[in-house]
C-alpha positions in Angstrom: 19.2 66.1 0.7 18.6 63.6 3.3 21.6 62.6 5.6 21.5 59.4 7.2 23.8 58.3 10.0 26.9 56.2 9.0 25.6 53.0 11.0 22.0 53.0 9.4 20.9 50.2 7.4 19.1 50.5 4.2 16.1 48.2 5.0 14.5 48.6 1.8 17.2 47.1 -0.2 17.0 44.1 2.2 13.3 43.7 1.7 13.6 44.0 -2.1 16.5 41.2 -2.1 14.4 39.0 0.1 11.2 39.4 -2.2 13.3 38.9 -5.2 14.8 35.6 -3.8 11.3 34.3 -3.1 10.1 35.0 -6.6 13.0 33.1 -8.0 12.4 30.1 -5.7 8.8 30.0 -6.7 9.6 30.0 -10.3 12.2 27.4 -10.1 10.0 25.1 -7.9 7.3 25.3 -10.9 9.9 24.2 -13.4 11.3 21.4 -11.4 7.8 19.8 -11.1 7.2 20.0 -14.9 10.7 18.2 -15.4 10.1 15.5 -13.0 9.8 12.1 -14.5 9.2 8.6 -12.9 11.7 5.8 -12.9 10.7 2.4 -14.5 12.2 -0.9 -14.2 12.0 -3.6 -17.2 13.1 -7.1 -16.5 14.7 -9.3 -19.2 13.2 -12.7 -19.9 16.2 -14.2 -18.2 15.4 -12.4 -15.0 11.9 -13.2 -15.1 12.8 -17.1 -15.5 15.3 -16.7 -12.5 12.5 -15.1 -10.4 10.0 -17.8 -11.1 12.7 -20.6 -10.5 13.4 -18.9 -7.1 9.7 -18.8 -6.2 9.6 -22.7 -7.2 12.7 -23.5 -5.0 11.3 -21.3 -2.0 8.1 -23.4 -2.1 10.1 -26.6 -1.8 10.4 -27.8 1.8 13.7 -27.5 3.6 13.4 -31.1 4.9 12.4 -33.9 3.0 10.1 -35.4 5.5 9.7 -38.7 3.5 13.5 -39.4 3.3 13.9 -38.4 7.0 11.1 -41.0 7.9 12.7 -43.6 5.7 16.1 -43.2 7.3 14.7 -43.0 11.0 12.9 -46.3 10.2 16.0 -48.0 8.9 18.1 -46.8 12.0 15.5 -47.8 14.6 15.1 -51.3 12.7 18.9 -51.8 12.6 18.9 -52.0 8.8 20.6 -48.8 7.8 23.8 -49.6 6.1 26.7 -47.2 5.6 28.8 -47.4 2.6 32.4 -46.4 4.1 34.0 -46.4 0.7 31.2 -44.1 -0.8 31.4 -41.9 2.4 35.2 -41.5 2.1 35.1 -40.7 -1.8 32.7 -38.0 -1.1 34.6 -36.6 1.6 37.8 -36.6 -0.6 36.0 -35.1 -3.5 34.5 -32.2 -1.3 38.0 -31.6 0.2 39.7 -31.3 -3.2 37.0 -29.2 -4.5 37.3 -26.7 -1.6 40.9 -26.6 -2.1 40.6 -25.6 -5.8 38.2 -22.7 -5.1 
């Protein structure tokens, strides 16, 4: 019979435990790889139409050069006329719509 001191550590048990843990991790890693699937996205027809409309809107210029040139010419010539009633109606309409929302 072998007597070991009270404070001694059983290193073999520790080594076996670490080796067993490594085997389990290696096995579980292989299983996870087999179960991995890729995600896919399928867009509805409505979403495709929205994307196409957005592309077309993005292709339009932010500034309508022809309209700006026409107004600039009218201002320079003194022929630009402001319809005060139309402007006031538009301002009131915008204000009322903003208050409703």
